[in-house]
A tleap script that builds the chain and sets N, CA, C and O, in Angstrom:
source leaprc.protein.ff14SB
mol = sequence {
  NMET THR THR GLN GLN GLU LEU GLU ASN PHE
  MET TYR ASN LEU ALA TRP LEU ARG LYS LYS
  HIE GLY LEU SER ARG THR ARG MET ALA ALA
  ILE LEU GLY ILE ARG ILE SER THR LEU ASP
  ARG LEU GLU ARG GLY ASP LEU PRO GLU LYS
  LEU PRO ALA GLU VAL LEU LEU HIE LEU MET
  ARG TRP PHE SER LEU THR PRO SER ALA LEU
  LEU SER GLY HIE LEU ASP GLU GLN CPRO
}
set mol.1.N position { 116.988 76.249 124.873 }
set mol.1.CA position { 116.661 76.780 123.570 }
set mol.1.C position { 117.471 76.018 122.516 }
set mol.1.O position { 118.655 75.736 122.702 }
set mol.2.N position { 116.819 75.703 121.435 }
set mol.2.CA position { 117.482 74.946 120.375 }
set mol.2.C position { 118.182 75.888 119.398 }
set mol.2.O position { 117.904 77.086 119.352 }
set mol.3.N position { 119.080 75.325 118.633 }
set mol.3.CA position { 119.769 76.094 117.595 }
set mol.3.C position { 118.764 76.658 116.596 }
set mol.3.O position { 118.917 77.791 116.138 }
set mol.4.N position { 117.754 75.892 116.259 }
set mol.4.CA position { 116.725 76.369 115.325 }
set mol.4.C position { 116.019 77.597 115.877 }
set mol.4.O position { 115.768 78.548 115.137 }
set mol.5.N position { 115.694 77.590 117.164 }
set mol.5.CA position { 115.041 78.746 117.779 }
set mol.5.C position { 115.957 79.967 117.751 }
set mol.5.O position { 115.507 81.084 117.495 }
set mol.6.N position { 117.242 79.747 118.016 }
set mol.6.CA position { 118.198 80.854 117.985 }
set mol.6.C position { 118.302 81.445 116.581 }
set mol.6.O position { 118.362 82.665 116.425 }
set mol.7.N position { 118.323 80.595 115.568 }
set mol.7.CA position { 118.370 81.079 114.189 }
set mol.7.C position { 117.109 81.858 113.832 }
set mol.7.O position { 117.182 82.890 113.165 }
set mol.8.N position { 115.970 81.372 114.271 }
set mol.8.CA position { 114.709 82.073 114.022 }
set mol.8.C position { 114.704 83.431 114.720 }
set mol.8.O position { 114.235 84.417 114.152 }
set mol.9.N position { 115.221 83.488 115.945 }
set mol.9.CA position { 115.321 84.764 116.657 }
set mol.9.C position { 116.243 85.720 115.910 }
set mol.9.O position { 115.926 86.901 115.765 }
set mol.10.N position { 117.377 85.219 115.436 }
set mol.10.CA position { 118.322 86.043 114.680 }
set mol.10.C position { 117.639 86.662 113.467 }
set mol.10.O position { 117.764 87.864 113.233 }
set mol.11.N position { 116.919 85.853 112.695 }
set mol.11.CA position { 116.289 86.349 111.475 }
set mol.11.C position { 115.168 87.348 111.802 }
set mol.11.O position { 115.009 88.350 111.104 }
set mol.12.N position { 114.404 87.083 112.844 }
set mol.12.CA position { 113.363 88.013 113.278 }
set mol.12.C position { 113.999 89.338 113.683 }
set mol.12.O position { 113.563 90.405 113.250 }
set mol.13.N position { 115.036 89.261 114.520 }
set mol.13.CA position { 115.683 90.460 115.041 }
set mol.13.C position { 116.353 91.272 113.933 }
set mol.13.O position { 116.383 92.501 113.995 }
set mol.14.N position { 116.877 90.606 112.946 }
set mol.14.CA position { 117.488 91.293 111.812 }
set mol.14.C position { 116.458 92.205 111.133 }
set mol.14.O position { 116.724 93.384 110.900 }
set mol.15.N position { 115.300 91.659 110.824 }
set mol.15.CA position { 114.233 92.440 110.184 }
set mol.15.C position { 113.740 93.542 111.116 }
set mol.15.O position { 113.518 94.671 110.678 }
set mol.16.N position { 113.570 93.228 112.382 }
set mol.16.CA position { 113.066 94.199 113.334 }
set mol.16.C position { 114.028 95.376 113.483 }
set mol.16.O position { 113.597 96.529 113.499 }
set mol.17.N position { 115.333 95.092 113.592 }
set mol.17.CA position { 116.330 96.152 113.727 }
set mol.17.C position { 116.344 97.066 112.506 }
set mol.17.O position { 116.433 98.286 112.641 }
set mol.18.N position { 116.257 96.481 111.325 }
set mol.18.CA position { 116.274 97.283 110.102 }
set mol.18.C position { 115.088 98.238 110.095 }
set mol.18.O position { 115.235 99.422 109.793 }
set mol.19.N position { 113.924 97.718 110.428 }
set mol.19.CA position { 112.715 98.545 110.405 }
set mol.19.C position { 112.738 99.584 111.529 }
set mol.19.O position { 112.370 100.739 111.312 }
set mol.20.N position { 113.161 99.184 112.712 }
set mol.20.CA position { 113.196 100.093 113.865 }
set mol.20.C position { 114.098 101.286 113.598 }
set mol.20.O position { 113.788 102.406 114.006 }
set mol.21.N position { 115.199 101.055 112.923 }
set mol.21.CA position { 116.166 102.120 112.667 }
set mol.21.C position { 115.954 102.805 111.314 }
set mol.21.O position { 116.757 103.644 110.905 }
set mol.22.N position { 114.875 102.446 110.630 }
set mol.22.CA position { 114.531 103.103 109.376 }
set mol.22.C position { 115.538 102.893 108.263 }
set mol.22.O position { 115.734 103.768 107.419 }
set mol.23.N position { 116.180 101.726 108.261 }
set mol.23.CA position { 117.183 101.433 107.238 }
set mol.23.C position { 116.542 100.759 106.031 }
set mol.23.O position { 115.673 99.898 106.175 }
set mol.24.N position { 116.972 101.152 104.866 }
set mol.24.CA position { 116.506 100.480 103.650 }
set mol.24.C position { 117.157 99.105 103.578 }
set mol.24.O position { 118.135 98.830 104.273 }
set mol.25.N position { 116.607 98.254 102.735 }
set mol.25.CA position { 117.224 96.937 102.533 }
set mol.25.C position { 118.627 97.102 101.939 }
set mol.25.O position { 119.548 96.358 102.277 }
set mol.26.N position { 118.770 98.081 101.056 }
set mol.26.CA position { 120.080 98.334 100.441 }
set mol.26.C position { 121.110 98.712 101.497 }
set mol.26.O position { 122.227 98.196 101.491 }
set mol.27.N position { 120.737 99.613 102.404 }
set mol.27.CA position { 121.672 100.058 103.457 }
set mol.27.C position { 121.988 98.920 104.414 }
set mol.27.O position { 123.149 98.721 104.771 }
set mol.28.N position { 120.973 98.168 104.835 }
set mol.28.CA position { 121.208 97.064 105.776 }
set mol.28.C position { 122.101 96.006 105.143 }
set mol.28.O position { 123.003 95.486 105.800 }
set mol.29.N position { 121.864 95.685 103.889 }
set mol.29.CA position { 122.708 94.699 103.206 }
set mol.29.C position { 124.154 95.191 103.156 }
set mol.29.O position { 125.085 94.407 103.344 }
set mol.30.N position { 124.343 96.478 102.905 }
set mol.30.CA position { 125.698 97.036 102.870 }
set mol.30.C position { 126.364 96.957 104.241 }
set mol.30.O position { 127.544 96.621 104.336 }
set mol.31.N position { 125.619 97.265 105.302 }
set mol.31.CA position { 126.148 97.174 106.665 }
set mol.31.C position { 126.625 95.758 106.959 }
set mol.31.O position { 127.677 95.559 107.567 }
set mol.32.N position { 125.838 94.775 106.521 }
set mol.32.CA position { 126.142 93.378 106.825 }
set mol.32.C position { 127.104 92.737 105.831 }
set mol.32.O position { 127.617 91.645 106.073 }
set mol.33.N position { 127.348 93.418 104.714 }
set mol.33.CA position { 128.249 92.862 103.703 }
set mol.33.C position { 127.644 91.701 102.940 }
set mol.33.O position { 128.344 90.764 102.557 }
set mol.34.N position { 126.320 91.771 102.718 }
set mol.34.CA position { 125.631 90.703 101.986 }
set mol.34.C position { 124.810 91.318 100.852 }
set mol.34.O position { 124.627 92.533 100.788 }
set mol.35.N position { 124.329 90.473 99.980 }
set mol.35.CA position { 123.469 90.923 98.889 }
set mol.35.C position { 122.067 91.200 99.415 }
set mol.35.O position { 121.642 90.644 100.427 }
set mol.36.N position { 121.364 92.069 98.706 }
set mol.36.CA position { 119.982 92.368 99.085 }
set mol.36.C position { 119.136 91.102 99.025 }
set mol.36.O position { 118.258 90.903 99.864 }
set mol.37.N position { 119.391 90.252 98.044 }
set mol.37.CA position { 118.610 89.007 97.941 }
set mol.37.C position { 118.825 88.113 99.163 }
set mol.37.O position { 117.896 87.437 99.604 }
set mol.38.N position { 120.030 88.104 99.709 }
set mol.38.CA position { 120.304 87.327 100.923 }
set mol.38.C position { 119.569 87.936 102.108 }
set mol.38.O position { 118.992 87.214 102.922 }
set mol.39.N position { 119.587 89.253 102.207 }
set mol.39.CA position { 118.853 89.924 103.278 }
set mol.39.C position { 117.367 89.624 103.174 }
set mol.39.O position { 116.720 89.334 104.180 }
set mol.40.N position { 116.822 89.691 101.967 }
set mol.40.CA position { 115.402 89.381 101.772 }
set mol.40.C position { 115.077 87.967 102.250 }
set mol.40.O position { 114.067 87.749 102.919 }
set mol.41.N position { 115.933 87.012 101.903 }
set mol.41.CA position { 115.720 85.626 102.336 }
set mol.41.C position { 115.745 85.526 103.863 }
set mol.41.O position { 114.897 84.867 104.465 }
set mol.42.N position { 116.721 86.183 104.475 }
set mol.42.CA position { 116.821 86.140 105.936 }
set mol.42.C position { 115.585 86.737 106.593 }
set mol.42.O position { 115.055 86.185 107.557 }
set mol.43.N position { 115.131 87.864 106.065 }
set mol.43.CA position { 113.962 88.510 106.662 }
set mol.43.C position { 112.696 87.684 106.477 }
set mol.43.O position { 111.748 87.833 107.248 }
set mol.44.N position { 112.664 86.828 105.482 }
set mol.44.CA position { 111.525 85.925 105.296 }
set mol.44.C position { 111.669 84.666 106.145 }
set mol.44.O position { 110.765 83.831 106.169 }
set mol.45.N position { 112.800 84.519 106.842 }
set mol.45.CA position { 113.018 83.343 107.671 }
set mol.45.C position { 113.624 82.178 106.929 }
set mol.45.O position { 113.555 81.039 107.390 }
set mol.46.N position { 114.220 82.453 105.778 }
set mol.46.CA position { 114.832 81.419 104.947 }
set mol.46.C position { 116.349 81.538 105.063 }
set mol.46.O position { 116.970 82.370 104.402 }
set mol.47.N position { 116.923 80.712 105.895 }
set mol.47.CA position { 118.357 80.774 106.139 }
set mol.47.C position { 119.125 80.174 104.972 }
set mol.47.O position { 118.913 79.012 104.626 }
set mol.48.N position { 120.018 80.954 104.359 }
set mol.48.CA position { 120.826 80.410 103.261 }
set mol.48.C position { 121.706 79.264 103.758 }
set mol.48.O position { 121.996 79.157 104.949 }
set mol.49.N position { 122.118 78.421 102.832 }
set mol.49.CA position { 122.957 77.276 103.194 }
set mol.49.C position { 124.255 77.730 103.854 }
set mol.49.O position { 124.741 77.101 104.794 }
set mol.50.N position { 124.809 78.829 103.349 }
set mol.50.CA position { 126.045 79.373 103.920 }
set mol.50.C position { 125.810 80.830 104.276 }
set mol.50.O position { 125.360 81.622 103.449 }
set mol.51.N position { 126.117 81.166 105.503 }
set mol.51.CA position { 126.023 82.544 105.949 }
set mol.51.C position { 127.272 82.840 106.770 }
set mol.51.O position { 127.462 82.262 107.840 }
set mol.52.N position { 128.117 83.729 106.281 }
set mol.52.CA position { 129.371 84.004 106.994 }
set mol.52.C position { 129.130 84.520 108.409 }
set mol.52.O position { 128.181 85.262 108.660 }
set mol.53.N position { 129.985 84.125 109.309 }
set mol.53.CA position { 129.893 84.582 110.699 }
set mol.53.C position { 130.036 86.094 110.788 }
set mol.53.O position { 129.570 86.709 111.747 }
set mol.54.N position { 130.678 86.694 109.794 }
set mol.54.CA position { 130.865 88.141 109.796 }
set mol.54.C position { 129.526 88.880 109.806 }
set mol.54.O position { 129.432 89.993 110.324 }
set mol.55.N position { 128.493 88.260 109.232 }
set mol.55.CA position { 127.167 88.892 109.219 }
set mol.55.C position { 126.701 89.117 110.656 }
set mol.55.O position { 126.230 90.202 110.999 }
set mol.56.N position { 126.830 88.114 111.473 }
set mol.56.CA position { 126.442 88.216 112.877 }
set mol.56.C position { 127.305 89.257 113.593 }
set mol.56.O position { 126.793 90.059 114.373 }
set mol.57.N position { 128.593 89.242 113.331 }
set mol.57.CA position { 129.503 90.197 113.970 }
set mol.57.C position { 129.183 91.628 113.565 }
set mol.57.O position { 129.164 92.520 114.413 }
set mol.58.N position { 128.931 91.861 112.279 }
set mol.58.CA position { 128.574 93.211 111.817 }
set mol.58.C position { 127.296 93.687 112.499 }
set mol.58.O position { 127.212 94.835 112.937 }
set mol.59.N position { 126.318 92.820 112.588 }
set mol.59.CA position { 125.047 93.178 113.203 }
set mol.59.C position { 125.242 93.527 114.683 }
set mol.59.O position { 124.692 94.518 115.164 }
set mol.60.N position { 126.015 92.722 115.394 }
set mol.60.CA position { 126.258 92.970 116.811 }
set mol.60.C position { 127.019 94.278 117.010 }
set mol.60.O position { 126.693 95.052 117.910 }
set mol.61.N position { 128.022 94.528 116.185 }
set mol.61.CA position { 128.817 95.759 116.333 }
set mol.61.C position { 128.005 96.996 115.970 }
set mol.61.O position { 128.031 97.990 116.696 }
set mol.62.N position { 127.290 96.943 114.861 }
set mol.62.CA position { 126.549 98.104 114.372 }
set mol.62.C position { 125.479 98.542 115.379 }
set mol.62.O position { 125.277 99.737 115.595 }
set mol.63.N position { 124.800 97.572 115.991 }
set mol.63.CA position { 123.700 97.878 116.900 }
set mol.63.C position { 124.068 97.685 118.374 }
set mol.63.O position { 123.197 97.736 119.241 }
set mol.64.N position { 125.352 97.464 118.658 }
set mol.64.CA position { 125.856 97.290 120.036 }
set mol.64.C position { 125.078 96.219 120.793 }
set mol.64.O position { 124.549 96.465 121.877 }
set mol.65.N position { 125.020 95.037 120.206 }
set mol.65.CA position { 124.293 93.915 120.805 }
set mol.65.C position { 125.238 92.791 121.194 }
set mol.65.O position { 126.307 92.628 120.605 }
set mol.66.N position { 124.833 92.023 122.185 }
set mol.66.CA position { 125.571 90.816 122.548 }
set mol.66.C position { 124.986 89.654 121.758 }
set mol.66.O position { 123.853 89.739 121.285 }
set mol.67.N position { 125.742 88.571 121.610 }
set mol.67.CA position { 125.169 87.392 120.956 }
set mol.67.C position { 123.903 86.919 121.658 }
set mol.67.O position { 122.934 86.532 121.005 }
set mol.68.N position { 123.910 86.948 122.975 }
set mol.68.CA position { 122.747 86.491 123.732 }
set mol.68.C position { 121.507 87.330 123.408 }
set mol.68.O position { 120.420 86.785 123.219 }
set mol.69.N position { 121.667 88.634 123.345 }
set mol.69.CA position { 120.526 89.508 123.041 }
set mol.69.C position { 119.983 89.228 121.648 }
set mol.69.O position { 118.771 89.239 121.432 }
set mol.70.N position { 120.875 88.980 120.714 }
set mol.70.CA position { 120.474 88.780 119.331 }
set mol.70.C position { 119.837 87.417 119.089 }
set mol.70.O position { 118.985 87.282 118.211 }
set mol.71.N position { 120.238 86.406 119.856 }
set mol.71.CA position { 119.807 85.035 119.599 }
set mol.71.C position { 118.783 84.474 120.588 }
set mol.71.O position { 118.070 83.524 120.263 }
set mol.72.N position { 118.705 85.048 121.785 }
set mol.72.CA position { 117.916 84.390 122.837 }
set mol.72.C position { 116.430 84.731 122.824 }
set mol.72.O position { 115.646 84.070 123.505 }
set mol.73.N position { 116.035 85.727 122.081 }
set mol.73.CA position { 114.622 86.092 122.029 }
set mol.73.C position { 114.410 87.234 121.063 }
set mol.73.O position { 115.334 87.655 120.368 }
set mol.74.N position { 113.201 87.727 121.023 }
set mol.74.CA position { 112.878 88.860 120.149 }
set mol.74.C position { 113.249 90.149 120.837 }
set mol.74.O position { 112.834 90.390 121.970 }
set mol.75.N position { 114.020 90.979 120.172 }
set mol.75.CA position { 114.491 92.222 120.771 }
set mol.75.C position { 113.347 93.144 121.172 }
set mol.75.O position { 113.456 93.871 122.159 }
set mol.76.N position { 112.258 93.123 120.424 }
set mol.76.CA position { 111.152 94.019 120.751 }
set mol.76.C position { 110.383 93.555 121.997 }
set mol.76.O position { 109.482 94.254 122.460 }
set mol.77.N position { 110.727 92.406 122.530 }
set mol.77.CA position { 110.087 91.902 123.750 }
set mol.77.C position { 111.008 91.965 124.957 }
set mol.77.O position { 110.607 91.617 126.068 }
set mol.78.N position { 112.247 92.410 124.741 }
set mol.78.CA position { 113.216 92.470 125.837 }
set mol.78.C position { 113.165 93.829 126.504 }
set mol.78.O position { 112.928 94.840 125.844 }
set mol.79.N position { 113.392 93.860 127.835 }
set mol.79.CA position { 113.329 95.136 128.578 }
set mol.79.C position { 114.424 96.091 128.178 }
set mol.79.O position { 114.503 97.198 128.711 }
savepdb mol mol.pdb
quit
């Protein structure tokens, strides 16, 4: 799997997790410590030039995920 595929999986999973858990964009952005505009870009698949590693860590901690689960595929397709 390429880094690009992992990034695409991350952005897909971010949007999927927010919707699955019924979180507003405002709440999800607060959980991740980012602006709503950054969250919107991520959910559209547009990776900002700089994205702090803390975003990934917050997402993994909040939803009890491993890096592999978050990056290796779509969460809605995993057993």
